[in-house]
C-alpha positions in Angstrom: 85.3 98.4 117.4 84.5 102.1 118.1 84.5 101.7 121.9 88.2 101.0 121.6 90.5 103.9 122.0 92.0 105.2 118.7 89.3 103.8 116.4 88.3 106.9 114.6 85.6 107.7 112.1 84.9 110.9 110.2 84.4 112.7 106.9 86.3 114.9 104.6 84.8 118.1 103.2 85.9 121.1 101.1 84.3 124.5 101.9 83.3 126.5 98.9 84.6 129.8 100.5 86.5 131.0 103.5 84.5 130.8 106.6 84.3 129.8 110.3 83.5 126.2 111.2 81.1 126.4 114.2 79.9 122.8 114.6 79.8 119.4 113.0 76.6 117.2 113.2 76.3 113.5 112.6 73.2 111.3 112.4 73.1 108.2 114.5 72.6 104.8 113.0 72.1 102.9 116.3 70.3 103.5 119.6 72.2 104.0 122.8 70.3 103.0 125.9 73.2 102.6 128.2 73.7 105.1 131.1 77.3 106.1 130.6 79.6 109.0 129.7 80.7 109.1 126.1 84.1 110.6 125.6 85.3 111.6 122.1 88.4 113.3 120.9 87.2 115.6 118.1 89.9 116.3 115.5 89.9 118.8 112.7 92.6 118.6 110.1 93.7 119.2 106.6 93.7 116.4 104.0 96.6 115.8 101.5 97.5 112.9 99.3 101.2 113.0 98.7 102.1 110.2 96.2 98.5 109.1 96.4 98.6 108.3 100.1 95.8 109.7 102.3 97.2 112.0 105.0 95.2 113.7 107.8 97.2 116.5 109.5 95.7 117.7 112.8 95.1 121.4 113.2 92.8 121.2 116.2 91.7 118.6 118.7 89.7 118.7 121.9 88.1 116.1 124.2 84.3 116.2 124.4 82.2 114.3 127.0 78.5 113.8 126.9 76.5 112.0 129.7 74.0 109.7 128.2 71.1 108.9 130.5 67.9 107.1 129.9 66.3 106.9 127.5 69.6 107.7 125.7 69.8 108.2 121.9 67.4 106.8 119.4 68.1 105.7 115.9 68.1 108.7 113.6 69.0 111.2 116.4 71.5 113.9 115.6 74.7 114.5 117.7 76.3 118.0 117.3 79.8 118.7 118.3 79.9 122.4 118.9 83.2 124.4 118.9 83.2 126.9 121.8 85.7 128.9 119.8 84.9 128.4 116.1 87.7 127.3 113.7 88.6 129.2 110.5 88.5 127.2 107.3 89.7 128.2 103.8 87.7 127.8 100.7 89.0 125.1 98.3 91.1 123.4 101.0 90.1 119.8 101.9 89.5 119.2 105.6 88.5 116.3 107.7 86.6 116.0 111.0 87.2 112.9 113.0 85.5 111.7 116.1 88.0 109.5 117.9 86.4 107.2 120.5 88.1 107.4 123.9 85.5 105.9 126.3 82.2 104.7 124.8 80.6 102.1 127.1 79.8 98.6 125.9 80.2 97.5 122.3 77.1 98.5 120.2 75.1 99.8 123.3 76.9 103.1 123.9 78.6 103.9 120.7 77.5 106.8 118.5 77.6 104.8 115.2 77.1 107.2 112.3 74.6 106.9 109.5 76.6 106.0 106.3 75.5 106.7 102.8 76.8 105.8 99.4 79.1 108.3 97.6 76.6 111.2 98.1 79.1 114.0 98.8 81.0 114.9 95.7 84.7 115.3 96.6 84.3 113.9 100.1 85.0 110.5 101.6 84.6 108.6 104.8 87.6 108.5 107.2 87.9 105.2 109.1 90.8 104.1 111.3 93.3 106.5 109.9 92.5 105.9 106.2 90.1 107.0 103.5 87.2 104.8 102.4 86.1 106.1 98.9 82.6 105.7 97.6 81.1 106.1 101.1 80.2 109.1 103.2 79.0 109.9 106.7 75.6 111.7 106.8 76.8 115.0 108.3 76.3 118.8 108.4 79.2 121.2 108.8 77.9 124.6 110.1 80.2 127.2 108.4 79.4 130.9 108.7 80.8 133.9 106.9 84.0 135.5 108.2 83.2 138.2 110.7 84.3 141.8 110.4 88.0 142.5 110.8 87.8 143.7 114.4 86.0 140.5 115.4 88.3 138.4 113.3 91.4 139.5 115.3 89.7 138.5 118.5 88.8 135.1 117.0 92.5 134.7 116.0 93.5 135.3 119.6 91.0 132.7 120.7 92.4 130.1 118.2 95.9 130.7 119.5 94.8 130.5 123.1 93.2 127.1 122.8 89.7 125.8 122.3 87.1 123.9 124.1 84.5 121.6 122.5 81.1 120.8 123.8 78.9 118.0 122.5 75.2 118.3 122.7 72.3 116.3 121.4 69.8 117.9 119.0 
């Protein structure tokens, strides 16, 4: 279950153009009425399929904690994972974002289960427990902005090299 460490879930996506990934938002399928701290390892990586085998290669990861207090999350709420230092992404490259449970409270009551859809995102797929599940997607939003001017871009590159912090917040 997703309250067990290393049980990950996520989504693949392919940006149409070069940009900066600012945040990743999921919609919740279940309520969470448990007072607890949710801890998630957020992972961004590239997707390849050598010899047809799904491969996720990490390019960024950060631990995010969110204190859930009464009344908690409701069905249909959105949970946004915001990158304190946004991540550059390249148009036409397939990426994946994984939320990897580290400490989630009790099974079902305390887990940010995601809303799943059918195959609604062309070219994307659900990531579950290290593998790809085709014909299913997570309902998500990737906030990707245009690349900043060159002087700002060099500062961003320094931030990427220096390490990043992720904050999770409820919308």
